[in-house]
MIGU-832961 format. One record per residue (C-alpha): residue number from 0; residue in one letter; z, x, y. Coordinates in Angstrom, 1 decimal. Example, Ala and Ser with C-alpha at 12.3 -4.5 7.8 and 13.67 -1.06 7.14 Angstrom:
2
{seq: 0	type: a	w: 7.8	u: 12.3	v: -4.5};
{seq: 1	type: s	w: 7.1	u: 13.7	v: -1.1};
This chain:
345
{seq: 0	type: m	w: -7.3	u: 13.6	v: 2.2};
{seq: 1	type: a	w: -4.0	u: 12.1	v: 1.1};
{seq: 2	type: r	w: -1.6	u: 10.5	v: 3.6};
{seq: 3	type: g	w: 0.5	u: 13.1	v: 5.4};
{seq: 4	type: g	w: -2.2	u: 15.7	v: 5.2};
{seq: 5	type: r	w: -1.3	u: 17.0	v: 1.6};
{seq: 6	type: l	w: -4.3	u: 17.8	v: -0.5};
{seq: 7	type: t	w: -4.4	u: 16.1	v: -3.9};
{seq: 8	type: q	w: -6.5	u: 16.6	v: -7.1};
{seq: 9	type: r	w: -8.6	u: 13.7	v: -6.0};
{seq: 10	type: d	w: -9.5	u: 15.6	v: -2.8};
{seq: 11	type: i	w: -10.5	u: 18.7	v: -4.8};
{seq: 12	type: a	w: -12.5	u: 16.5	v: -7.2};
{seq: 13	type: r	w: -14.4	u: 14.9	v: -4.2};
{seq: 14	type: l	w: -15.1	u: 18.3	v: -2.7};
{seq: 15	type: a	w: -16.3	u: 19.8	v: -6.0};
{seq: 16	type: g	w: -18.3	u: 16.7	v: -7.0};
{seq: 17	type: v	w: -16.5	u: 16.3	v: -10.2};
{seq: 18	type: s	w: -14.0	u: 13.8	v: -11.7};
{seq: 19	type: q	w: -10.2	u: 14.1	v: -11.2};
{seq: 20	type: a	w: -9.8	u: 14.6	v: -14.9};
{seq: 21	type: t	w: -12.0	u: 17.7	v: -14.7};
{seq: 22	type: v	w: -9.9	u: 19.2	v: -11.9};
{seq: 23	type: s	w: -6.7	u: 18.4	v: -13.9};
{seq: 24	type: l	w: -8.1	u: 20.2	v: -17.0};
{seq: 25	type: v	w: -9.2	u: 23.2	v: -15.1};
{seq: 26	type: l	w: -5.7	u: 23.5	v: -13.4};
{seq: 27	type: n	w: -3.5	u: 22.7	v: -16.4};
{seq: 28	type: d	w: -5.4	u: 24.0	v: -19.5};
{seq: 29	type: a	w: -7.6	u: 26.9	v: -18.6};
{seq: 30	type: k	w: -8.4	u: 27.8	v: -22.2};
{seq: 31	type: a	w: -9.4	u: 24.2	v: -23.1};
{seq: 32	type: a	w: -11.5	u: 24.0	v: -20.0};
{seq: 33	type: e	w: -13.5	u: 27.1	v: -21.0};
{seq: 34	type: g	w: -14.7	u: 25.3	v: -24.1};
{seq: 35	type: r	w: -15.3	u: 21.9	v: -22.7};
{seq: 36	type: i	w: -16.4	u: 22.4	v: -19.1};
{seq: 37	type: p	w: -19.5	u: 24.4	v: -18.1};
{seq: 38	type: e	w: -18.8	u: 27.6	v: -16.2};
{seq: 39	type: e	w: -20.7	u: 26.5	v: -13.1};
{seq: 40	type: t	w: -18.5	u: 23.3	v: -12.9};
{seq: 41	type: r	w: -15.3	u: 25.3	v: -13.3};
{seq: 42	type: e	w: -16.4	u: 27.7	v: -10.6};
{seq: 43	type: r	w: -17.1	u: 24.7	v: -8.2};
{seq: 44	type: v	w: -13.6	u: 23.5	v: -8.8};
{seq: 45	type: n	w: -12.0	u: 26.9	v: -8.3};
{seq: 46	type: k	w: -14.1	u: 27.4	v: -5.2};
{seq: 47	type: a	w: -12.8	u: 24.2	v: -3.7};
{seq: 48	type: i	w: -9.2	u: 25.2	v: -4.6};
{seq: 49	type: r	w: -9.7	u: 28.7	v: -3.0};
{seq: 50	type: e	w: -11.3	u: 27.3	v: 0.2};
{seq: 51	type: t	w: -8.7	u: 24.6	v: 0.8};
{seq: 52	type: g	w: -5.7	u: 26.6	v: -0.3};
{seq: 53	type: y	w: -4.7	u: 23.8	v: -2.6};
{seq: 54	type: v	w: -1.4	u: 24.3	v: -4.5};
{seq: 55	type: a	w: -0.7	u: 22.1	v: -7.5};
{seq: 56	type: d	w: 2.4	u: 20.0	v: -7.4};
{seq: 57	type: p	w: 4.8	u: 21.8	v: -9.8};
{seq: 58	type: i	w: 6.3	u: 18.5	v: -10.9};
{seq: 59	type: a	w: 2.9	u: 17.0	v: -11.6};
{seq: 60	type: r	w: 1.9	u: 20.1	v: -13.6};
{seq: 61	type: r	w: 5.1	u: 19.9	v: -15.6};
{seq: 62	type: m	w: 4.3	u: 16.3	v: -16.5};
{seq: 63	type: a	w: 0.8	u: 17.2	v: -17.5};
{seq: 64	type: k	w: 1.5	u: 20.4	v: -19.4};
{seq: 65	type: g	w: 5.3	u: 20.5	v: -19.9};
{seq: 66	type: l	w: 5.6	u: 23.8	v: -18.0};
{seq: 67	type: n	w: 7.0	u: 24.8	v: -14.6};
{seq: 68	type: r	w: 5.6	u: 28.4	v: -14.8};
{seq: 69	type: i	w: 9.1	u: 29.6	v: -14.0};
{seq: 70	type: l	w: 11.0	u: 32.3	v: -16.0};
{seq: 71	type: g	w: 14.7	u: 32.4	v: -15.8};
{seq: 72	type: v	w: 16.6	u: 35.7	v: -15.6};
{seq: 73	type: f	w: 20.3	u: 35.6	v: -16.8};
{seq: 74	type: t	w: 22.6	u: 38.6	v: -16.5};
{seq: 75	type: y	w: 26.1	u: 38.6	v: -17.9};
{seq: 76	type: e	w: 27.2	u: 40.9	v: -15.2};
{seq: 77	type: p	w: 26.3	u: 40.7	v: -11.4};
{seq: 78	type: a	w: 22.9	u: 42.4	v: -11.0};
{seq: 79	type: f	w: 23.2	u: 43.6	v: -7.4};
{seq: 80	type: p	w: 26.6	u: 45.4	v: -6.7};
{seq: 81	type: s	w: 26.0	u: 49.0	v: -5.8};
{seq: 82	type: a	w: 27.9	u: 50.2	v: -8.8};
{seq: 83	type: q	w: 25.4	u: 48.3	v: -11.1};
{seq: 84	type: a	w: 22.3	u: 48.7	v: -9.1};
{seq: 85	type: d	w: 20.8	u: 51.6	v: -11.0};
{seq: 86	type: f	w: 21.5	u: 49.9	v: -14.3};
{seq: 87	type: f	w: 19.8	u: 46.6	v: -13.5};
{seq: 88	type: a	w: 17.2	u: 47.6	v: -11.0};
{seq: 89	type: p	w: 14.6	u: 49.0	v: -13.5};
{seq: 90	type: f	w: 14.9	u: 45.9	v: -15.6};
{seq: 91	type: l	w: 14.4	u: 43.6	v: -12.6};
{seq: 92	type: f	w: 11.4	u: 45.7	v: -11.5};
{seq: 93	type: g	w: 9.8	u: 45.3	v: -14.9};
{seq: 94	type: i	w: 10.5	u: 41.6	v: -15.1};
{seq: 95	type: e	w: 9.1	u: 40.9	v: -11.7};
{seq: 96	type: e	w: 6.0	u: 43.0	v: -12.2};
{seq: 97	type: t	w: 5.1	u: 41.3	v: -15.5};
{seq: 98	type: a	w: 6.0	u: 37.8	v: -14.3};
{seq: 99	type: q	w: 3.6	u: 38.2	v: -11.4};
{seq: 100	type: q	w: 0.8	u: 39.4	v: -13.6};
{seq: 101	type: l	w: 1.3	u: 36.5	v: -15.9};
{seq: 102	type: g	w: 1.4	u: 33.9	v: -13.1};
{seq: 103	type: y	w: 5.1	u: 33.0	v: -13.4};
{seq: 104	type: d	w: 7.8	u: 32.6	v: -10.7};
{seq: 105	type: l	w: 11.3	u: 33.9	v: -11.4};
{seq: 106	type: l	w: 14.7	u: 32.1	v: -11.2};
{seq: 107	type: l	w: 17.8	u: 34.3	v: -11.1};
{seq: 108	type: l	w: 20.6	u: 32.3	v: -12.7};
{seq: 109	type: t	w: 23.9	u: 33.1	v: -11.0};
{seq: 110	type: g	w: 25.9	u: 29.9	v: -10.7};
{seq: 111	type: a	w: 27.4	u: 29.4	v: -14.2};
{seq: 112	type: a	w: 30.7	u: 31.2	v: -14.1};
{seq: 113	type: s	w: 33.8	u: 30.1	v: -16.1};
{seq: 114	type: p	w: 37.2	u: 29.8	v: -14.4};
{seq: 115	type: g	w: 37.9	u: 33.5	v: -15.4};
{seq: 116	type: g	w: 34.8	u: 34.6	v: -13.5};
{seq: 117	type: k	w: 32.7	u: 35.4	v: -16.6};
{seq: 118	type: r	w: 29.2	u: 34.0	v: -16.6};
{seq: 119	type: k	w: 28.2	u: 31.6	v: -19.3};
{seq: 120	type: i	w: 24.7	u: 30.5	v: -20.4};
{seq: 121	type: f	w: 26.0	u: 27.2	v: -21.7};
{seq: 122	type: h	w: 27.9	u: 25.9	v: -18.7};
{seq: 123	type: e	w: 28.0	u: 22.5	v: -17.0};
{seq: 124	type: n	w: 26.6	u: 24.0	v: -13.8};
{seq: 125	type: n	w: 23.9	u: 26.1	v: -15.5};
{seq: 126	type: r	w: 20.3	u: 25.2	v: -14.4};
{seq: 127	type: l	w: 18.7	u: 27.0	v: -17.3};
{seq: 128	type: r	w: 16.3	u: 24.2	v: -18.1};
{seq: 129	type: l	w: 14.6	u: 24.5	v: -14.7};
{seq: 130	type: a	w: 12.9	u: 27.5	v: -16.2};
{seq: 131	type: d	w: 10.5	u: 27.4	v: -19.1};
{seq: 132	type: g	w: 12.4	u: 30.2	v: -20.9};
{seq: 133	type: c	w: 14.8	u: 33.0	v: -20.0};
{seq: 134	type: v	w: 15.1	u: 36.8	v: -20.2};
{seq: 135	type: i	w: 18.7	u: 37.7	v: -20.9};
{seq: 136	type: l	w: 20.3	u: 41.0	v: -19.9};
{seq: 137	type: g	w: 23.8	u: 42.5	v: -20.2};
{seq: 138	type: r	w: 25.8	u: 45.3	v: -21.7};
{seq: 139	type: a	w: 27.5	u: 42.9	v: -24.1};
{seq: 140	type: f	w: 26.4	u: 39.4	v: -25.0};
{seq: 141	type: d	w: 28.6	u: 36.4	v: -25.9};
{seq: 142	type: r	w: 28.1	u: 36.0	v: -29.7};
{seq: 143	type: s	w: 28.8	u: 32.3	v: -29.7};
{seq: 144	type: e	w: 26.2	u: 31.7	v: -27.0};
{seq: 145	type: l	w: 23.6	u: 33.8	v: -29.0};
{seq: 146	type: k	w: 24.2	u: 31.6	v: -32.0};
{seq: 147	type: r	w: 23.6	u: 28.5	v: -30.0};
{seq: 148	type: l	w: 20.4	u: 30.0	v: -28.5};
{seq: 149	type: v	w: 18.8	u: 31.0	v: -31.8};
{seq: 150	type: a	w: 19.7	u: 27.7	v: -33.3};
{seq: 151	type: g	w: 18.1	u: 25.7	v: -30.5};
{seq: 152	type: d	w: 14.6	u: 25.3	v: -29.2};
{seq: 153	type: y	w: 14.9	u: 27.0	v: -25.8};
{seq: 154	type: p	w: 12.7	u: 30.1	v: -25.6};
{seq: 155	type: f	w: 14.5	u: 33.3	v: -24.7};
{seq: 156	type: v	w: 14.2	u: 37.1	v: -25.2};
{seq: 157	type: a	w: 17.1	u: 39.6	v: -25.0};
{seq: 158	type: v	w: 16.7	u: 42.9	v: -23.4};
{seq: 159	type: g	w: 18.5	u: 45.3	v: -25.7};
{seq: 160	type: r	w: 18.9	u: 45.3	v: -29.5};
{seq: 161	type: r	w: 21.1	u: 42.4	v: -30.7};
{seq: 162	type: d	w: 22.5	u: 41.8	v: -34.1};
{seq: 163	type: d	w: 21.4	u: 38.6	v: -35.9};
{seq: 164	type: a	w: 23.4	u: 35.6	v: -34.8};
{seq: 165	type: g	w: 22.9	u: 33.2	v: -37.7};
{seq: 166	type: r	w: 19.2	u: 33.9	v: -37.2};
{seq: 167	type: p	w: 17.2	u: 36.9	v: -35.9};
{seq: 168	type: v	w: 17.5	u: 37.4	v: -32.2};
{seq: 169	type: p	w: 14.2	u: 38.1	v: -30.4};
{seq: 170	type: y	w: 14.6	u: 41.3	v: -28.3};
{seq: 171	type: v	w: 13.1	u: 44.4	v: -26.9};
{seq: 172	type: g	w: 15.5	u: 47.3	v: -27.1};
{seq: 173	type: a	w: 15.7	u: 51.1	v: -27.0};
{seq: 174	type: d	w: 16.0	u: 53.2	v: -30.2};
{seq: 175	type: y	w: 19.3	u: 54.8	v: -29.5};
{seq: 176	type: v	w: 19.9	u: 55.8	v: -33.1};
{seq: 177	type: s	w: 16.8	u: 58.1	v: -33.3};
{seq: 178	type: a	w: 17.3	u: 59.5	v: -29.7};
{seq: 179	type: t	w: 21.0	u: 60.4	v: -30.4};
{seq: 180	type: a	w: 20.2	u: 61.9	v: -33.8};
{seq: 181	type: n	w: 17.5	u: 64.1	v: -32.2};
{seq: 182	type: l	w: 20.0	u: 65.5	v: -29.7};
{seq: 183	type: v	w: 22.5	u: 66.3	v: -32.4};
{seq: 184	type: r	w: 19.8	u: 68.1	v: -34.3};
{seq: 185	type: r	w: 19.0	u: 70.1	v: -31.2};
{seq: 186	type: a	w: 22.6	u: 71.1	v: -30.8};
{seq: 187	type: k	w: 22.9	u: 72.2	v: -34.4};
{seq: 188	type: a	w: 19.7	u: 74.2	v: -34.0};
{seq: 189	type: r	w: 21.4	u: 76.1	v: -31.2};
{seq: 190	type: g	w: 24.3	u: 77.0	v: -33.3};
{seq: 191	type: h	w: 26.8	u: 74.3	v: -32.5};
{seq: 192	type: t	w: 28.7	u: 73.1	v: -35.6};
{seq: 193	type: r	w: 31.9	u: 71.8	v: -34.0};
{seq: 194	type: l	w: 31.1	u: 68.7	v: -32.0};
{seq: 195	type: a	w: 33.1	u: 66.3	v: -29.9};
{seq: 196	type: y	w: 32.2	u: 62.7	v: -29.1};
{seq: 197	type: v	w: 33.5	u: 60.8	v: -26.1};
{seq: 198	type: g	w: 32.6	u: 57.1	v: -26.4};
{seq: 199	type: p	w: 33.3	u: 54.0	v: -28.5};
{seq: 200	type: s	w: 32.1	u: 53.7	v: -32.1};
{seq: 201	type: e	w: 32.1	u: 49.9	v: -32.1};
{seq: 202	type: g	w: 31.6	u: 47.0	v: -29.7};
{seq: 203	type: a	w: 28.2	u: 46.4	v: -28.1};
{seq: 204	type: e	w: 25.1	u: 47.2	v: -30.1};
{seq: 205	type: s	w: 24.1	u: 50.0	v: -27.8};
{seq: 206	type: s	w: 27.5	u: 51.7	v: -28.5};
{seq: 207	type: v	w: 27.2	u: 51.2	v: -32.2};
{seq: 208	type: d	w: 23.7	u: 52.6	v: -32.3};
{seq: 209	type: r	w: 24.6	u: 55.8	v: -30.5};
{seq: 210	type: w	w: 27.5	u: 56.4	v: -32.9};
{seq: 211	type: r	w: 25.3	u: 55.7	v: -35.9};
{seq: 212	type: g	w: 22.7	u: 58.2	v: -34.7};
{seq: 213	type: f	w: 25.4	u: 60.8	v: -34.1};
{seq: 214	type: q	w: 27.0	u: 60.3	v: -37.5};
{seq: 215	type: s	w: 23.6	u: 60.4	v: -39.3};
{seq: 216	type: e	w: 23.2	u: 64.1	v: -38.3};
{seq: 217	type: l	w: 26.6	u: 65.5	v: -38.9};
{seq: 218	type: t	w: 25.6	u: 67.2	v: -42.1};
{seq: 219	type: g	w: 26.0	u: 71.0	v: -41.4};
{seq: 220	type: a	w: 28.4	u: 70.2	v: -38.6};
{seq: 221	type: e	w: 31.8	u: 68.6	v: -38.1};
{seq: 222	type: l	w: 33.4	u: 66.1	v: -35.8};
{seq: 223	type: a	w: 36.1	u: 68.1	v: -34.1};
{seq: 224	type: l	w: 37.2	u: 65.3	v: -31.7};
{seq: 225	type: h	w: 36.4	u: 61.7	v: -31.1};
{seq: 226	type: l	w: 37.8	u: 60.1	v: -27.9};
{seq: 227	type: a	w: 36.9	u: 56.4	v: -28.2};
{seq: 228	type: t	w: 38.1	u: 55.4	v: -24.8};
{seq: 229	type: v	w: 35.8	u: 56.2	v: -21.9};
{seq: 230	type: g	w: 36.8	u: 56.6	v: -18.3};
{seq: 231	type: g	w: 39.8	u: 58.9	v: -19.1};
{seq: 232	type: e	w: 41.5	u: 61.4	v: -16.9};
{seq: 233	type: a	w: 39.2	u: 64.4	v: -16.5};
{seq: 234	type: v	w: 41.7	u: 67.2	v: -17.1};
{seq: 235	type: e	w: 43.2	u: 65.4	v: -20.1};
{seq: 236	type: m	w: 39.7	u: 65.0	v: -21.6};
{seq: 237	type: f	w: 38.8	u: 68.6	v: -20.9};
{seq: 238	type: n	w: 42.0	u: 69.9	v: -22.5};
{seq: 239	type: s	w: 41.5	u: 67.7	v: -25.6};
{seq: 240	type: i	w: 38.0	u: 69.0	v: -26.0};
{seq: 241	type: r	w: 39.1	u: 72.7	v: -25.6};
{seq: 242	type: r	w: 42.0	u: 72.3	v: -28.1};
{seq: 243	type: s	w: 39.6	u: 70.8	v: -30.6};
{seq: 244	type: g	w: 37.5	u: 73.9	v: -30.6};
{seq: 245	type: a	w: 34.3	u: 71.9	v: -30.0};
{seq: 246	type: t	w: 31.5	u: 73.9	v: -28.4};
{seq: 247	type: a	w: 29.3	u: 70.9	v: -27.6};
{seq: 248	type: v	w: 30.5	u: 67.4	v: -26.4};
{seq: 249	type: f	w: 28.5	u: 64.2	v: -26.5};
{seq: 250	type: f	w: 29.2	u: 61.6	v: -23.8};
{seq: 251	type: t	w: 28.1	u: 58.0	v: -23.9};
{seq: 252	type: e	w: 28.9	u: 57.6	v: -20.2};
{seq: 253	type: l	w: 27.5	u: 59.9	v: -17.5};
{seq: 254	type: a	w: 30.5	u: 59.4	v: -15.3};
{seq: 255	type: d	w: 32.7	u: 61.1	v: -18.0};
{seq: 256	type: a	w: 30.3	u: 64.0	v: -18.3};
{seq: 257	type: i	w: 30.4	u: 64.5	v: -14.6};
{seq: 258	type: v	w: 34.2	u: 64.7	v: -14.3};
{seq: 259	type: v	w: 34.5	u: 66.9	v: -17.3};
{seq: 260	type: e	w: 31.9	u: 69.3	v: -15.9};
{seq: 261	type: a	w: 33.9	u: 69.4	v: -12.7};
{seq: 262	type: a	w: 37.1	u: 70.2	v: -14.8};
{seq: 263	type: v	w: 35.2	u: 73.0	v: -16.5};
{seq: 264	type: r	w: 34.3	u: 74.6	v: -13.1};
{seq: 265	type: a	w: 37.9	u: 74.1	v: -11.9};
{seq: 266	type: q	w: 39.0	u: 76.3	v: -14.8};
{seq: 267	type: k	w: 36.6	u: 79.1	v: -13.6};
{seq: 268	type: l	w: 34.4	u: 78.3	v: -16.7};
{seq: 269	type: s	w: 30.8	u: 77.2	v: -16.8};
{seq: 270	type: v	w: 28.4	u: 74.8	v: -18.5};
{seq: 271	type: p	w: 26.7	u: 75.5	v: -20.9};
{seq: 272	type: e	w: 28.0	u: 79.0	v: -21.3};
{seq: 273	type: d	w: 31.6	u: 78.0	v: -22.1};
{seq: 274	type: l	w: 30.9	u: 74.3	v: -23.1};
{seq: 275	type: s	w: 27.7	u: 72.5	v: -23.7};
{seq: 276	type: i	w: 27.5	u: 68.9	v: -22.5};
{seq: 277	type: v	w: 25.0	u: 66.2	v: -23.8};
{seq: 278	type: v	w: 24.7	u: 62.7	v: -22.3};
{seq: 279	type: l	w: 23.4	u: 59.9	v: -24.5};
{seq: 280	type: g	w: 21.2	u: 58.3	v: -22.0};
{seq: 281	type: s	w: 21.8	u: 57.5	v: -18.3};
{seq: 282	type: h	w: 21.0	u: 54.9	v: -15.7};
{seq: 283	type: i	w: 21.6	u: 57.3	v: -12.8};
{seq: 284	type: r	w: 18.8	u: 59.4	v: -11.6};
{seq: 285	type: p	w: 19.2	u: 63.2	v: -12.0};
{seq: 286	type: a	w: 19.0	u: 63.9	v: -8.3};
{seq: 287	type: q	w: 22.2	u: 61.8	v: -7.8};
{seq: 288	type: t	w: 24.4	u: 63.9	v: -10.1};
{seq: 289	type: g	w: 23.7	u: 67.5	v: -8.9};
{seq: 290	type: t	w: 23.3	u: 68.6	v: -12.5};
{seq: 291	type: r	w: 20.4	u: 68.0	v: -14.8};
{seq: 292	type: f	w: 22.3	u: 67.0	v: -18.0};
{seq: 293	type: t	w: 20.6	u: 67.3	v: -21.4};
{seq: 294	type: s	w: 20.0	u: 63.7	v: -22.3};
{seq: 295	type: f	w: 17.3	u: 61.2	v: -23.2};
{seq: 296	type: s	w: 15.6	u: 58.7	v: -20.9};
{seq: 297	type: i	w: 15.9	u: 55.0	v: -21.5};
{seq: 298	type: p	w: 12.6	u: 53.1	v: -21.0};
{seq: 299	type: r	w: 14.3	u: 50.3	v: -19.0};
{seq: 300	type: e	w: 11.2	u: 49.1	v: -17.1};
{seq: 301	type: e	w: 9.0	u: 49.0	v: -20.2};
{seq: 302	type: m	w: 11.7	u: 47.2	v: -22.1};
{seq: 303	type: a	w: 11.8	u: 44.5	v: -19.4};
{seq: 304	type: r	w: 8.0	u: 44.3	v: -19.2};
{seq: 305	type: r	w: 7.6	u: 43.8	v: -23.0};
{seq: 306	type: a	w: 10.5	u: 41.3	v: -23.1};
{seq: 307	type: t	w: 8.9	u: 39.3	v: -20.3};
{seq: 308	type: a	w: 5.5	u: 39.3	v: -22.0};
{seq: 309	type: m	w: 7.2	u: 38.3	v: -25.3};
{seq: 310	type: l	w: 8.9	u: 35.4	v: -23.5};
{seq: 311	type: a	w: 5.7	u: 34.1	v: -22.0};
{seq: 312	type: e	w: 4.1	u: 34.3	v: -25.4};
{seq: 313	type: r	w: 7.0	u: 32.3	v: -26.9};
{seq: 314	type: i	w: 6.6	u: 29.7	v: -24.2};
{seq: 315	type: e	w: 2.9	u: 29.3	v: -24.4};
{seq: 316	type: t	w: 2.4	u: 29.6	v: -28.2};
{seq: 317	type: n	w: 5.7	u: 28.3	v: -29.5};
{seq: 318	type: s	w: 6.2	u: 31.6	v: -31.4};
{seq: 319	type: k	w: 9.5	u: 32.8	v: -32.7};
{seq: 320	type: g	w: 9.3	u: 36.2	v: -30.9};
{seq: 321	type: a	w: 9.9	u: 39.6	v: -32.5};
{seq: 322	type: q	w: 12.3	u: 42.5	v: -32.5};
{seq: 323	type: e	w: 11.0	u: 45.7	v: -31.0};
{seq: 324	type: l	w: 12.6	u: 49.1	v: -30.4};
{seq: 325	type: l	w: 11.0	u: 51.5	v: -27.9};
{seq: 326	type: a	w: 11.4	u: 55.3	v: -28.2};
{seq: 327	type: c	w: 13.6	u: 57.2	v: -25.8};
{seq: 328	type: e	w: 12.1	u: 60.5	v: -24.6};
{seq: 329	type: p	w: 14.3	u: 63.6	v: -24.6};
{seq: 330	type: v	w: 15.4	u: 65.1	v: -21.3};
{seq: 331	type: e	w: 15.8	u: 68.9	v: -21.7};
{seq: 332	type: g	w: 18.3	u: 69.3	v: -18.8};
{seq: 333	type: e	w: 20.4	u: 72.5	v: -18.4};
{seq: 334	type: t	w: 23.6	u: 71.7	v: -20.1};
{seq: 335	type: l	w: 22.9	u: 72.4	v: -23.8};
{seq: 336	type: g	w: 23.2	u: 76.2	v: -24.4};
{seq: 337	type: s	w: 22.7	u: 78.4	v: -27.4};
{seq: 338	type: l	w: 25.9	u: 79.3	v: -29.2};
{seq: 339	type: n	w: 24.0	u: 82.0	v: -31.2};
{seq: 340	type: k	w: 22.9	u: 83.6	v: -28.0};
{seq: 341	type: r	w: 26.5	u: 83.4	v: -26.6};
{seq: 342	type: t	w: 27.9	u: 85.1	v: -29.7};
{seq: 343	type: k	w: 25.4	u: 88.0	v: -29.4};
{seq: 344	type: t	w: 26.4	u: 88.6	v: -25.8};
């Protein structure tokens, strides 16, 4: 045994009755070992590793294979404040689960903040290169950093659809266009032809995609009101919606839907009898809101799983990655009523 009691590859080779080169190949290149080393020999090496609890030196493995078996996770916003927890938690669950299955450790990158407090990927204090590649999350990405990433050789995958940045950005996102269009079709099928929209039409790709889906299904209906600024005063929003004559309102933010619903109740009116409300996806569980809003579910955990698997493939095969959109399942809820039925009564 090596000085200081630490097991080495030489110790494993002696116990298994093989050469140190054989141990190194089994540890560092399992696929090559399958073709070059008999199964019985590989099993002797693995048995010695299991029985001794040997753990390969990560620095030595990096020198041999060029990998640390570490995936970075970078978020443009803090991942753990309570206000953000329900947004990031499903992503982190999916990343952790898949990384463990693939035999990678995770490195959460938090130290690279600019003087203004905004996190930067390319920062003098960023330890990005300690990881073999990085999963990147955030509501909005820095476009200049994306351009540097796609132009470089560092493997990364974005969670969420991202516009090209000089070159295609590898990502796994949610199909907000189709999901939003489906909800508009459902509203029209229930007789709603004057629609309101509360949310931006530009900015982050997720906002643009929702707006595109909404606009794509306006045939046979009209946009009675568009409030681009979210987080407005509840009564003011409610009054604007009522003055517009809209019978169904689409919100990009659940918080706005909640306060407007409360304003409806304060006026002795009800949802959906007097006003239908649709939420375009939510990161807060229904039990937390008290009302099951008509919406669609965003497959956040699956997005993160696929992104992590794609990143591992990029690292191990030097592939370019892909662009994948996952379907959002409709949530029936209880806030989209039938205008036809209301007219009859």
